[in-house]
Kinemage of the C-alpha trace (Angstrom):
@kinemage 1
@onewidth
@group {chain A} dominant
@subgroup {mainchain}
@vectorlist {calphas} color= white
{ca unk a 1} P -0.031 0.046 0.075
{ca unk a 2} L 1.253 3.407 -0.862
{ca unk a 3} L 1.503 6.107 1.783
{ca unk a 4} L 2.120 9.765 1.331
{ca unk a 5} L 5.111 10.864 3.423
{ca unk a 6} L 5.233 14.378 2.060
{ca unk a 7} L 7.950 16.431 0.206
{ca unk a 8} L 11.577 16.769 1.025
{ca unk a 9} L 13.985 19.516 -0.073
{ca unk a 10} L 17.049 18.760 -2.075
{ca unk a 11} L 20.089 20.323 -0.232
{ca unk a 12} L 23.694 21.128 -1.314
{ca unk a 13} L 26.508 20.315 1.009
{ca unk a 14} L 29.922 22.202 1.125
{ca unk a 15} L 31.506 19.534 -0.669
{ca unk a 16} L 29.319 19.811 -3.800
{ca unk a 17} L 26.990 16.825 -2.999
{ca unk a 18} L 23.271 16.791 -3.212
{ca unk a 19} L 21.526 15.386 -0.081
{ca unk a 20} L 18.002 14.629 1.001
{ca unk a 21} L 16.759 13.536 4.424
{ca unk a 22} L 14.812 10.264 4.868
{ca unk a 23} L 11.398 10.116 6.747
{ca unk a 24} L 11.986 9.400 10.394
{ca unk a 25} L 8.790 7.384 10.361
{ca unk a 26} L 10.119 4.974 7.652
{ca unk a 27} L 13.468 4.717 9.289
{ca unk a 28} L 11.869 3.619 12.631
{ca unk a 29} L 9.480 1.272 11.073
{ca unk a 30} L 12.384 -0.506 9.343
{ca unk a 31} L 14.449 -0.235 12.362
{ca unk a 32} L 17.314 1.119 10.404
{ca unk a 33} L 20.515 2.616 12.044
{ca unk a 34} L 23.433 4.800 11.221
{ca unk a 35} L 25.834 3.311 8.521
{ca unk a 36} L 23.117 1.026 6.923
{ca unk a 37} L 23.044 0.928 3.181
{ca unk a 38} L 20.100 1.814 1.010
{ca unk a 39} L 19.974 0.590 -2.716
{ca unk a 40} L 18.807 3.121 -5.351
{ca unk a 41} L 17.052 1.891 -8.435
{ca unk a 42} L 15.767 4.004 -11.343
{ca unk a 43} L 12.362 3.096 -12.470
{ca unk a 44} L 10.974 3.266 -15.929
{ca unk a 45} L 9.437 6.769 -15.159
{ca unk a 46} L 12.732 8.084 -13.766
{ca unk a 47} L 11.394 7.804 -10.219
{ca unk a 48} L 13.843 6.281 -7.529
{ca unk a 49} L 12.944 3.163 -5.641
{ca unk a 50} L 14.858 2.915 -2.293
{ca unk a 51} L 15.331 -0.429 -0.568
{ca unk a 52} L 17.519 -1.200 2.514
{ca unk a 53} L 20.325 -3.439 1.584
{ca unk a 54} L 19.506 -5.970 4.164
{ca unk a 55} L 15.968 -6.347 2.852
{ca unk a 56} L 17.065 -6.661 -0.656
{ca unk a 57} L 19.530 -9.185 0.217
{ca unk a 58} L 17.110 -11.029 2.467
{ca unk a 59} L 14.785 -11.454 -0.565
{ca unk a 60} L 17.518 -13.170 -2.445
{ca unk a 61} L 18.569 -15.209 0.425
{ca unk a 62} L 15.242 -16.997 0.130
{ca unk a 63} L 16.388 -18.497 -3.081
{ca unk a 64} L 19.818 -19.690 -2.068
{ca unk a 65} L 22.411 -19.207 0.567
{ca unk a 66} L 24.025 -15.972 0.605
{ca unk a 67} L 27.668 -17.404 0.572
{ca unk a 68} L 28.694 -19.330 -2.516
{ca unk a 69} L 31.515 -21.707 -1.116
{ca unk a 70} L 33.729 -24.056 -3.266
{ca unk a 71} L 36.715 -26.314 -2.703
{ca unk a 72} L 39.673 -27.272 -4.852
{ca unk a 73} L 41.567 -30.485 -4.228
{ca unk a 74} L 45.249 -30.230 -5.223
{ca unk a 75} L 47.537 -33.048 -5.777
{ca unk a 76} L 51.452 -33.068 -5.726
{ca unk a 77} L 51.474 -33.350 -9.482
{ca unk a 78} L 49.156 -30.516 -10.319
{ca unk a 79} L 50.696 -27.497 -12.042
{ca unk a 80} L 50.497 -24.094 -9.850
{ca unk a 81} L 49.271 -22.285 -12.976
{ca unk a 82} L 46.575 -24.697 -13.617
{ca unk a 83} L 45.220 -24.103 -10.068
{ca unk a 84} L 45.457 -20.446 -10.446
{ca unk a 85} L 43.257 -20.730 -13.505
{ca unk a 86} L 40.731 -22.641 -11.581
{ca unk a 87} L 40.674 -20.041 -8.808
{ca unk a 88} L 40.162 -17.253 -11.459
{ca unk a 89} L 37.285 -19.126 -12.966
{ca unk a 90} L 35.641 -19.549 -9.495
{ca unk a 91} L 36.224 -15.910 -8.806
{ca unk a 92} L 34.587 -14.986 -12.206
{ca unk a 93} L 31.531 -17.309 -11.442
{ca unk a 94} L 31.039 -15.228 -8.115
{ca unk a 95} L 32.539 -17.488 -5.459
{ca unk a 96} L 32.555 -15.793 -2.002
{ca unk a 97} L 34.666 -18.420 -0.346
{ca unk a 98} L 37.326 -20.838 -1.910
{ca unk a 99} L 38.890 -23.443 0.156
{ca unk a 100} L 42.087 -25.134 -1.313
{ca unk a 101} L 42.706 -28.407 0.113
{ca unk a 102} L 46.398 -29.715 -0.429
{ca unk a 103} L 47.670 -33.378 -0.067
{ca unk a 104} L 50.331 -32.393 2.460
{ca unk a 105} L 52.543 -29.537 3.552
{ca unk a 106} L 55.037 -29.918 0.713
{ca unk a 107} L 52.184 -29.572 -1.950
{ca unk a 108} L 50.926 -26.492 -0.235
{ca unk a 109} L 54.499 -24.929 -0.107
{ca unk a 110} L 54.879 -25.637 -3.984
{ca unk a 111} L 51.707 -23.596 -4.734
{ca unk a 112} L 51.593 -20.950 -2.148
{ca unk a 113} L 53.637 -18.505 -3.941
{ca unk a 114} L 51.750 -18.691 -7.156
{ca unk a 115} L 48.516 -18.306 -5.321
{ca unk a 116} L 49.690 -15.350 -3.234
{ca unk a 117} L 50.851 -13.532 -6.287
{ca unk a 118} L 47.499 -14.264 -8.084
{ca unk a 119} L 45.475 -12.797 -5.142
{ca unk a 120} L 47.676 -9.676 -5.029
{ca unk a 121} L 47.912 -9.054 -8.779
{ca unk a 122} L 44.544 -10.393 -10.189
{ca unk a 123} L 41.819 -11.000 -7.765
{ca unk a 124} L 40.297 -7.559 -6.739
{ca unk a 125} L 38.913 -7.609 -3.244
{ca unk a 126} L 40.125 -10.971 -2.402
{ca unk a 127} L 42.185 -12.030 0.751
{ca unk a 128} L 43.477 -15.280 2.288
{ca unk a 129} L 41.589 -15.339 5.597
{ca unk a 130} L 42.832 -18.678 6.832
{ca unk a 131} L 45.724 -20.972 6.357
{ca unk a 132} L 47.091 -24.300 8.000
{ca unk a 133} L 49.398 -27.081 6.942
{ca unk a 134} L 47.078 -28.376 4.238
{ca unk a 135} L 44.494 -25.671 3.484
{ca unk a 136} L 44.251 -22.123 2.168
{ca unk a 137} L 41.001 -20.222 2.379
{ca unk a 138} L 40.341 -17.339 -0.005
{ca unk a 139} L 37.422 -14.867 0.712
{ca unk a 140} L 36.015 -12.314 -1.832
{ca unk a 141} L 35.267 -9.172 0.174
{ca unk a 142} L 34.292 -6.645 -2.471
{ca unk a 143} L 30.709 -6.395 -3.554
{ca unk a 144} L 28.715 -4.382 -6.211
{ca unk a 145} L 27.340 -1.617 -4.105
{ca unk a 146} L 30.879 -0.630 -2.844
{ca unk a 147} L 32.414 -0.635 -6.477
{ca unk a 148} L 29.759 -0.523 -9.345
{ca unk a 149} L 30.609 -2.002 -12.819
{ca unk a 150} L 30.507 1.349 -14.627
{ca unk a 151} L 32.961 2.866 -12.087
{ca unk a 152} L 35.288 -0.175 -12.571
{ca unk a 153} L 35.186 0.208 -16.314
{ca unk a 154} L 35.803 3.893 -15.892
{ca unk a 155} L 39.100 3.138 -13.891
{ca unk a 156} L 40.038 0.314 -16.318
{ca unk a 157} L 39.960 2.867 -19.315
{ca unk a 158} L 41.943 5.552 -17.434
{ca unk a 159} L 44.710 2.905 -16.694
{ca unk a 160} L 44.708 1.188 -20.045
{ca unk a 161} L 45.118 4.523 -21.994
{ca unk a 162} L 47.852 5.475 -19.462
{ca unk a 163} L 49.835 2.325 -20.071
{ca unk a 164} L 49.486 2.966 -23.828
{ca unk a 165} L 50.819 6.465 -23.558
{ca unk a 166} L 53.707 5.474 -21.417
{ca unk a 167} L 54.769 2.545 -23.516
{ca unk a 168} L 54.897 5.058 -26.522
{ca unk a 169} L 56.693 7.647 -24.617
{ca unk a 170} L 59.282 5.032 -23.323
{ca unk a 171} L 60.578 4.621 -26.782
{ca unk a 172} L 62.279 8.096 -26.868
{ca unk a 173} L 64.766 7.353 -24.300
{ca unk a 174} L 63.959 3.819 -23.443
{ca unk a 175} L 63.197 4.694 -19.872
{ca unk a 176} L 63.209 1.309 -17.873
{ca unk a 177} L 61.122 2.822 -14.964
{ca unk a 178} L 58.415 3.851 -17.506
{ca unk a 179} L 58.439 0.407 -19.058
{ca unk a 180} L 58.068 -1.231 -15.700
{ca unk a 181} L 55.218 1.077 -14.765
{ca unk a 182} L 53.354 -0.251 -18.050
{ca unk a 183} L 53.595 -3.819 -16.617
{ca unk a 184} L 52.175 -2.720 -13.222
{ca unk a 185} L 49.334 -0.742 -14.808
{ca unk a 186} L 48.422 -3.430 -17.135
{ca unk a 187} L 48.012 -5.899 -14.087
{ca unk a 188} L 45.743 -3.380 -12.502
{ca unk a 189} L 43.725 -3.407 -15.795
{ca unk a 190} L 43.358 -7.172 -15.831
{ca unk a 191} L 42.485 -7.433 -12.194
{ca unk a 192} L 39.597 -4.916 -12.824
{ca unk a 193} L 38.570 -6.787 -15.871
{ca unk a 194} L 38.138 -9.996 -13.737
{ca unk a 195} L 36.012 -8.108 -11.354
{ca unk a 196} L 33.785 -6.642 -14.213
{ca unk a 197} L 33.343 -10.030 -15.603
{ca unk a 198} L 32.419 -11.443 -12.134
{ca unk a 199} L 29.820 -8.784 -11.479
{ca unk a 200} L 28.283 -9.072 -15.101
{ca unk a 201} L 27.970 -12.779 -14.737
{ca unk a 202} L 26.396 -12.547 -11.274
{ca unk a 203} L 24.096 -9.687 -12.450
{ca unk a 204} L 23.004 -11.849 -15.572
{ca unk a 205} L 22.579 -14.910 -13.500
{ca unk a 206} L 20.437 -13.266 -10.786
{ca unk a 207} L 18.553 -11.027 -13.255
{ca unk a 208} L 19.959 -7.849 -11.512
{ca unk a 209} L 20.342 -5.720 -14.611
{ca unk a 210} L 18.499 -2.628 -12.969
{ca unk a 211} L 20.767 -2.910 -10.057
{ca unk a 212} L 23.858 -2.628 -12.393
{ca unk a 213} L 22.238 0.588 -13.881
{ca unk a 214} L 21.023 -1.218 -17.137
{ca unk a 215} L 17.645 -0.972 -18.639
{ca unk a 216} L 17.524 -4.360 -20.301
{ca unk a 217} L 19.381 -7.603 -20.088
{ca unk a 218} L 20.948 -7.262 -23.527
{ca unk a 219} L 23.234 -4.415 -22.195
{ca unk a 220} L 25.248 -7.084 -20.230
{ca unk a 221} L 26.754 -8.223 -23.660
{ca unk a 222} L 27.608 -4.782 -24.509
{ca unk a 223} L 29.547 -3.979 -21.350
{ca unk a 224} L 31.369 -7.356 -21.712
{ca unk a 225} L 32.527 -6.153 -25.130
{ca unk a 226} L 33.738 -2.865 -23.631
{ca unk a 227} L 35.620 -4.590 -20.821
{ca unk a 228} L 37.392 -6.841 -23.360
{ca unk a 229} L 38.416 -3.799 -25.672
{ca unk a 230} L 39.781 -1.981 -22.691
{ca unk a 231} L 41.901 -5.039 -21.566
{ca unk a 232} L 43.087 -5.440 -25.152
{ca unk a 233} L 44.524 -1.741 -25.031
{ca unk a 234} L 46.307 -2.659 -21.903
{ca unk a 235} L 47.669 -5.974 -23.386
{ca unk a 236} L 48.755 -4.203 -26.594
{ca unk a 237} L 50.605 -1.677 -24.444
{ca unk a 238} L 52.342 -4.481 -22.536
{ca unk a 239} L 53.496 -6.016 -25.740
{ca unk a 240} L 54.965 -2.797 -27.012
{ca unk a 241} L 56.711 -2.204 -23.868
{ca unk a 242} L 58.217 -5.647 -24.004
{ca unk a 243} L 59.500 -5.013 -27.595
{ca unk a 244} L 61.116 -1.698 -26.492
{ca unk a 245} L 62.686 -3.389 -23.523
{ca unk a 246} L 64.163 -6.032 -25.743
{ca unk a 247} L 65.570 -3.425 -28.044
{ca unk a 248} L 67.230 -1.707 -25.002
{ca unk a 249} L 68.647 -4.903 -23.819
{ca unk a 250} L 70.098 -5.679 -27.216
{ca unk a 251} L 71.630 -2.215 -27.439
{ca unk a 252} L 72.947 -2.610 -23.905
{ca unk a 253} L 74.441 -6.082 -24.631
{ca unk a 254} L 76.083 -4.581 -27.846
{ca unk a 255} L 74.091 -7.120 -29.930
{ca unk a 256} L 73.065 -4.088 -32.350
{ca unk a 257} L 73.449 -0.590 -32.524
{ca unk a 258} L 70.972 2.107 -33.850
{ca unk a 259} L 72.183 3.278 -37.286
{ca unk a 260} L 70.241 6.412 -37.107
{ca unk a 261} L 68.324 8.112 -34.218
{ca unk a 262} L 64.567 8.227 -33.989
{ca unk a 263} L 63.229 10.673 -36.615
{ca unk a 264} L 61.540 13.513 -34.724
{ca unk a 265} L 58.950 14.336 -37.365
{ca unk a 266} L 57.868 10.686 -37.675
{ca unk a 267} L 57.656 10.302 -33.975
{ca unk a 268} L 55.787 13.638 -33.348
{ca unk a 269} L 53.293 12.564 -36.017
{ca unk a 270} L 52.778 9.249 -34.316
{ca unk a 271} L 52.146 10.966 -31.049
{ca unk a 272} L 49.540 12.923 -32.601
{ca unk a 273} L 47.884 9.977 -34.158
{ca unk a 274} L 47.798 8.227 -30.838
{ca unk a 275} L 46.500 11.154 -29.051
{ca unk a 276} L 43.614 11.453 -31.565
{ca unk a 277} L 42.864 7.709 -31.177
{ca unk a 278} L 42.762 8.216 -27.372
{ca unk a 279} L 40.451 11.041 -27.852
{ca unk a 280} L 38.015 8.976 -29.925
{ca unk a 281} L 38.132 6.216 -27.091
{ca unk a 282} L 37.297 8.682 -24.369
{ca unk a 283} L 34.486 10.126 -26.563
{ca unk a 284} L 33.170 6.691 -27.096
{ca unk a 285} L 33.031 5.906 -23.374
{ca unk a 286} L 31.166 9.292 -22.549
{ca unk a 287} L 28.492 8.392 -25.141
{ca unk a 288} L 28.308 4.949 -23.605
{ca unk a 289} L 27.863 6.239 -19.992
{ca unk a 290} L 25.486 9.048 -20.866
{ca unk a 291} L 23.445 6.746 -23.269
{ca unk a 292} L 23.838 9.287 -26.009
{ca unk a 293} L 22.971 7.823 -29.405
{ca unk a 294} L 23.565 11.050 -31.394
{ca unk a 295} L 26.955 11.428 -29.883
{ca unk a 296} L 27.862 7.834 -30.742
{ca unk a 297} L 26.603 8.328 -34.248
{ca unk a 298} L 28.686 11.525 -34.894
{ca unk a 299} L 31.686 9.873 -33.478
{ca unk a 300} L 31.534 7.017 -35.933
{ca unk a 301} L 31.315 9.755 -38.743
{ca unk a 302} L 34.500 11.282 -37.430
{ca unk a 303} L 36.219 8.001 -37.152
{ca unk a 304} L 35.500 7.188 -40.805
{ca unk a 305} L 36.881 10.564 -42.003
{ca unk a 306} L 40.037 9.985 -39.993
{ca unk a 307} L 40.915 6.718 -41.776
{ca unk a 308} L 43.417 8.146 -44.198
{ca unk a 309} L 45.766 9.429 -41.597
{ca unk a 310} L 47.313 5.972 -40.967
{ca unk a 311} L 48.194 5.673 -44.785
{ca unk a 312} L 49.812 9.187 -44.516
{ca unk a 313} L 51.979 8.135 -41.591
{ca unk a 314} L 53.170 4.927 -43.528
{ca unk a 315} L 53.853 7.002 -46.514
{ca unk a 316} L 55.908 9.479 -44.339
{ca unk a 317} L 58.008 6.604 -42.844
{ca unk a 318} L 58.714 5.234 -46.202
{ca unk a 319} L 60.365 8.598 -47.153
{ca unk a 320} L 62.704 8.481 -44.089
{ca unk a 321} L 65.870 6.723 -43.401
{ca unk a 322} L 64.779 4.701 -40.374
{ca unk a 323} L 66.617 2.033 -38.484
{ca unk a 324} L 64.749 -1.177 -39.214
{ca unk a 325} L 64.515 -2.150 -35.565
{ca unk a 326} L 63.052 1.195 -34.515
{ca unk a 327} L 60.832 1.277 -37.708
{ca unk a 328} L 59.352 -2.002 -36.616
{ca unk a 329} L 58.401 -0.567 -33.164
{ca unk a 330} L 57.000 2.500 -34.843
{ca unk a 331} L 54.545 0.349 -37.118
{ca unk a 332} L 53.499 -1.385 -33.972
{ca unk a 333} L 52.589 1.869 -32.166
{ca unk a 334} L 50.564 2.739 -35.203
{ca unk a 335} L 49.012 -0.659 -35.150
{ca unk a 336} L 47.840 -0.270 -31.526
{ca unk a 337} L 46.609 3.273 -32.108
{ca unk a 338} L 44.646 1.977 -35.010
{ca unk a 339} L 43.087 -0.581 -32.844
{ca unk a 340} L 42.103 1.878 -30.212
{ca unk a 341} L 40.100 3.682 -32.946
{ca unk a 342} L 38.546 0.499 -33.957
{ca unk a 343} L 37.540 -0.212 -30.224
{ca unk a 344} L 36.149 3.346 -30.222
{ca unk a 345} L 33.808 2.371 -33.121
{ca unk a 346} L 32.876 -0.830 -31.322
{ca unk a 347} L 31.896 0.933 -28.062
{ca unk a 348} L 29.942 3.628 -30.225
{ca unk a 349} L 27.969 0.839 -31.899
{ca unk a 350} L 27.341 -0.791 -28.621
{ca unk a 351} L 25.858 2.644 -27.328
{ca unk a 352} L 23.643 2.946 -30.460
{ca unk a 353} L 22.387 -0.658 -30.257
{ca unk a 354} L 21.418 -0.179 -26.425
{ca unk a 355} L 19.605 3.177 -27.053
{ca unk a 356} L 18.304 2.988 -30.523
{ca unk a 357} L 14.875 1.638 -29.166
{ca unk a 358} L 14.573 4.629 -26.850
{ca unk a 359} L 14.830 7.158 -29.439
{ca unk a 360} L 12.790 5.338 -32.112
{ca unk a 361} L 8.959 5.309 -32.155
{ca unk a 362} L 7.173 1.876 -32.318
{ca unk a 363} L 4.354 1.439 -34.680
């Protein structure tokens, strides 16, 4: 039964946040207290539905236990990397607790370092909460309300584009610190990607598309494509950084020497090409998050008109006397930048597909 609880004024805090007080009667009836979480859901008519988290989770709890616990038995002959892949798979399918049973203390010792590295570098929000001579228990502590999917994807994009830029800049003076930072940043991107996949799989399984900010279930696939594209940007940056590091080591070990320095004109034009590619990618994400069909449509038109610049760069390189080792890396940078543009188009199309029904009339 609906009850009218009157109107409340929106207020602005000194930190620039909008706040509104909750009716005291409602708080008391539900016995809510300080620090409890309230879930916000946008309805079809743009109104907000407020539900206390413990009530929301209580409804889900009637369907199945709230904790999803799994076990892995490890033999002495098992490969540590194979066990790590199994842990990743359980993490992705929304395991809350993973108990890893070892045959004996020696088997645990063989796998412990790989598992610790996996948790630190790949499994966001996971910790080892218990360990004895033949068992390690991993618990996943992070949950959607604390770190929404869209926020995770935003962070992934910032990190991936940063890794891409750092890898390109590392070529100029072969800065080893910058190259190593690319590696660390890419690990962060891959960790966030696993978290996004975990949340999307769980949301699809539990039919929680509204809780994730989606209007239909079809949007799960679109966000999965976006996460894959961002991860690919990071992996391509990692590949570029490895190539630059290999070149640096070969020069350092006097296995080769650069015949000519990096051509400043070519390098400058490649930096501009990459900067434009990153701009397109950022624009595609803005259109996605704002559900802006027209912005995505215009972006695709801009991308199509930009296609000839890559050919101009290749032509410019052919007129220069470039060291073949550097030339191959420059071509790799151009390929990576072109892929970023292709990913931008993919995301723009995802945006158009998820919003076209909203802007089109049905007959």
